[in-house]
C-alpha positions in Angstrom: 0.0 0.0 0.0 1.4 3.4 -0.9 2.0 6.2 1.6 -0.7 8.3 -0.1 -3.4 5.6 0.1 -2.4 4.8 3.7 -3.0 8.5 4.7 -6.3 8.6 2.8 -7.9 6.3 5.4 -7.2 8.9 8.1 -9.0 12.1 7.1 -8.1 14.1 10.2 -5.3 14.5 12.8 -3.8 17.0 15.1 -0.5 18.8 15.0 1.0 17.6 18.3 0.7 19.9 21.3 -2.2 19.8 23.7 -3.2 22.0 26.6 -2.5 21.3 30.3 -0.1 19.0 32.0 -1.9 15.7 32.4 -0.3 13.1 30.1 -3.1 10.6 30.6 -5.9 13.0 29.9 -4.1 14.2 26.8 -3.6 10.7 25.5 -7.1 9.8 26.3 -8.4 12.8 24.4 -6.3 12.2 21.3 -6.9 8.5 21.0 -10.6 8.9 21.8 -11.0 11.7 19.2 -9.7 9.5 16.5 -11.1 6.1 17.6 -12.4 3.5 15.1 -10.4 4.8 12.2 -11.9 8.3 12.2 -8.5 9.9 12.2 -4.8 9.6 12.8 -3.8 9.4 16.5 -0.6 10.9 17.7 1.8 11.2 20.7 0.7 14.4 22.5 3.1 17.1 23.6 2.3 19.2 26.7 4.5 22.4 26.7 2.5 24.0 29.6 4.6 21.8 32.0 7.5 24.1 31.4 11.1 23.8 30.1 11.8 20.3 28.8 8.2 19.9 27.7 8.5 22.8 25.2 9.1 22.1 21.5 12.9 22.6 21.6 13.5 21.1 25.0 11.5 17.9 24.2 13.6 17.3 21.1 16.8 18.1 23.0 15.9 15.2 25.2 15.9 12.9 22.2 19.5 13.9 21.1 22.2 11.2 21.2 25.4 12.1 23.0 24.4 15.8 22.9 22.7 17.6 25.8 21.2 20.9 26.7 20.3 23.1 29.6 18.1 26.2 30.0 19.6 29.7 30.0 17.6 33.0 30.3 17.9 33.3 26.5 16.7 29.7 25.9 18.2 26.2 25.4 22.0 25.9 25.2 24.3 22.9 24.5 25.8 21.3 27.5 28.8 18.9 28.0 26.7 16.4 30.0 23.1 15.6 30.8 21.9 17.9 33.6 18.5 18.5 35.3 16.9 20.1 32.2 17.8 17.2 29.9 16.7 14.6 32.5 13.4 16.4 33.0 12.7 16.4 29.2 13.4 12.7 29.0 11.2 12.0 32.1 8.2 13.8 30.6 8.6 12.1 27.3 8.6 8.8 29.2 5.3 9.8 31.0 3.8 10.7 27.6 4.8 7.3 26.2 3.4 5.5 29.2 0.1 7.3 28.8 -0.1 6.7 25.0 0.7 3.0 25.5 -2.1 2.7 28.1 -4.8 4.0 25.7 -3.6 2.2 22.6 -3.7 -1.4 23.8 -4.4 -3.5 20.8 -4.2 -0.6 18.4 -3.3 -1.3 14.8 -2.8 1.4 12.2 -0.9 4.6 11.6 0.4 6.5 14.6 2.1 9.9 14.4 5.1 11.1 16.5 6.6 14.6 16.3 10.0 16.1 16.7 11.6 19.4 15.9 13.4 19.2 12.6 17.2 19.9 12.3 16.9 23.5 11.1 14.3 24.8 13.6 16.4 23.1 16.2 19.6 24.7 15.0 17.8 28.1 15.0 16.5 27.6 18.5 19.4 25.9 20.3 22.5 27.9 21.4 26.2 27.0 21.2 28.2 27.4 24.4 29.1 31.0 23.6 25.4 32.0 23.1 25.2 32.1 19.3 22.6 30.0 17.6 23.8 26.7 16.2 22.6 27.7 12.8 25.6 30.0 12.6 28.1 27.1 12.6 27.9 24.6 9.7 29.9 22.0 11.5 27.7 22.3 14.6 24.6 21.9 12.3 26.0 18.7 10.9 26.7 17.3 14.3 23.2 18.3 15.5 21.5 16.6 12.6 23.5 13.4 13.1 22.7 13.4 16.8 19.0 14.0 16.1 19.0 11.2 13.5 20.4 8.7 16.0 18.1 9.9 18.8 15.0 9.6 16.5 16.0 6.0 15.5 15.9 5.0 19.2 12.7 6.9 19.9 10.9 5.3 17.0 12.1 1.9 18.0 10.8 2.5 21.5 7.3 3.6 20.2 7.2 0.5 18.1 8.1 -1.7 21.0 5.4 -0.2 23.2 2.7 -0.2 20.5 3.6 -3.1 18.2 0.6 -2.8 16.0 1.4 0.7 15.0 3.0 1.9 11.8 4.8 5.1 12.7 4.3 8.4 10.8 7.3 10.7 11.5 6.5 14.4 11.6 9.3 17.0 11.6 8.3 20.4 12.9 10.0 23.1 11.0 8.4 26.5 11.7 11.8 28.3 11.4 12.7 26.6 8.1 11.8 29.6 5.9 13.7 32.0 8.2 16.8 29.8 8.0 16.6 29.7 4.2 16.2 33.5 3.9 18.7 34.6 6.6 16.1 35.9 9.0 17.0 34.0 12.2 17.9 36.7 14.7 20.8 36.6 17.1 20.2 36.5 20.8 20.7 40.3 21.0 18.1 40.8 18.2 20.4 43.3 16.5 21.5 41.1 13.6 20.5 38.0 11.7 22.5 34.9 10.7 23.5 34.2 7.2 21.1 32.1 5.1 21.9 28.4 4.9 22.5 27.0 1.4 19.3 25.3 0.1 21.1 22.1 -0.9 22.5 21.8 2.6 19.1 22.3 4.1 17.5 19.8 1.7 20.2 17.2 2.4 19.8 17.3 6.2 16.1 17.1 5.9 16.4 14.1 3.5 18.6 12.3 6.0 16.3 12.9 8.9 13.1 11.8 7.0 14.9 8.6 6.0 15.2 7.7 9.6 11.7 6.3 9.4 12.9 3.5 7.0 10.5 4.3 4.2 7.5 4.8 6.5 5.2 7.7 6.1 6.6 11.2 6.8 5.4 14.7 7.0 7.0 18.1 7.6 4.9 20.7 9.5 5.2 24.5 9.5 2.6 27.0 10.7 4.8 29.9 9.4 4.2 31.7 6.1 5.9 30.8 2.8 6.4 27.0 3.3 9.0 25.8 0.7 6.9 23.1 -0.8 9.2 22.2 -3.7 12.2 21.8 -1.4 10.3 19.6 1.0 9.1 17.4 -1.8 12.7 17.0 -3.1 13.9 16.1 0.4 11.5 13.2 0.4 8.6 14.4 2.6 5.6 12.3 1.8 3.3 15.0 3.0 3.4 18.7 4.1 1.4 20.1 7.0 0.7 23.8 7.1 -1.7 26.6 8.1 -4.2 26.9 5.2 -5.0 30.5 6.1 -1.5 31.6 5.3 -1.5 30.2 1.8 -1.0 32.9 -0.9 -1.7 32.8 -4.6 2.0 32.6 -5.5 2.2 29.3 -3.7 -0.8 27.7 -5.4 1.1 26.4 -8.3 3.5 24.6 -6.0 0.5 23.1 -4.2 -0.9 21.9 -7.5 2.4 20.3 -8.5 2.7 18.6 -5.1 -0.8 17.1 -5.4 -0.2 15.9 -8.9 3.1 14.4 -7.7 1.3 12.4 -5.0 2.3 14.5 -2.0 -0.3 14.5 0.8 -1.5 17.8 2.2 -2.3 18.2 5.9 -4.4 21.3 5.8 -4.7 23.4 9.0 -8.2 24.8 8.5 -9.6 24.5 12.0 -8.7 27.4 14.4 -6.3 26.4 17.2 -7.6 28.9 19.8 -10.8 29.2 21.7 -11.4 32.8 20.4 -12.4 31.3 17.0 -14.9 28.8 18.5 -17.7 30.2 16.4 -16.0 28.9 13.3 -16.7 25.3 14.5 -20.4 25.4 13.9 -20.3 24.3 10.2 -17.9 21.4 9.2 -18.7 22.0 5.6 -17.8 25.6 5.9 -14.4 24.8 7.3 -13.4 23.1 4.1 -15.1 25.4 1.6 -11.8 27.1 0.9 -10.2 23.7 0.2 -12.9 22.9 -2.4 -12.4 26.4 -3.9 -8.7 25.9 -4.2 -9.1 22.5 -5.9 -11.5 24.1 -8.4 -9.2 27.1 -9.1 -6.2 24.7 -9.7 -8.3 22.6 -12.0 -7.8 19.5 -9.9 -10.2 16.6 -9.9 -12.5 16.9 -6.9 -12.5 13.2 -6.6 -8.8 13.4 -5.5 -9.6 15.5 -2.4 -10.3 12.6 -0.1 -7.1 10.8 -1.0 -4.9 14.0 -1.0 -6.0 15.9 2.0 -6.0 15.4 5.8 -7.7 18.0 8.0 -6.0 19.4 11.0 -6.0 22.4 13.4 -4.1 25.4 12.0 -1.3 24.8 14.6 -0.8 23.0 17.9 -3.5 23.2 20.6 -1.3 24.1 23.6 -2.9 27.6 23.8 -6.4 26.3 23.8 -8.6 25.2 26.7 -9.0 21.4 27.2 -12.7 21.7 26.2 -11.9 23.6 23.1 -9.1 21.2 22.2 -11.5 18.2 22.3 -14.0 20.2 20.2 -11.4 21.2 17.6 -10.2 17.6 17.1 -13.8 16.4 16.8 -14.5 19.1 14.3 -11.5 18.1 12.2 -13.1 14.6 11.9 -16.5 16.1 10.9 -14.9 18.5 8.4 -12.9 15.6 6.8 -16.0 13.6 6.5 -17.8 16.5 4.8 -15.0 16.8 2.3 -15.0 13.1 1.6 -18.8 12.9 1.2 -19.2 16.0 -0.8 -16.0 16.9 -2.7 -17.8 19.1 -5.1 
């Protein structure tokens, strides 16, 4: 079965982060929201717990033979595993325990998320306080450490949930800033030089290959997602905030779909303030149908090309809204499948 057809059976999913600090409650919500094949369950992230549960810190905890600690300016490389690294690993263990509890007997796709090499390099400091993205050698070492850490992490998830086929999601919200030289220094007074696109693409290709040919996706909720680069790097799907899509990117979207790339479309608001938008599942995907029509794509390909998600992670939402948003993603996906026209 191809990666595309595998995804087509799961019309909805979430990005990764959830509100609160209760791992069991988050796992119960995610697995319950996508029960009975209604969507793609995933390993929740709970950044409200503090440093080590945040996006960068969680992935620092995955690194192999590379460690980090928290400074006032953010995460910084360390010589040895200290309290912050141990906390990150402990919370990840709690999250895995909770997911394992609520996925007993589960068979199917299961998504896990980690920060990609370039957002990690932009958000992690060298010992002198500069971002790692400023040092090509440090970036290579970081990507290698992340690749080894992810191999171990994926193996652990497979051991705990043997019926699952893992979908690897790399979170890369800083990718465009890295490519365009817009990552700011700690002082904020200057920016780091843009990284060569071939170097960026090569590192992403190596990290995506860690999943041994299994399904992969790259997520960014920032503007100007480099769709063509991600396709060349081997991403089987691209996850993005649909509201940030511009006309100049539409051609790249059409080429991606025709090439078989899956789209994880963030059409459901990720914050409570937009709760009124959840009253009409069909309305949530109206823009998707309009885009398909404008690109001249066959409406019949919608269900096999699109997965519906929130616009970004749900960490900033209330628990009640997070549950509602995930349920709405399922209903919106069903609307799209039942009425592609």
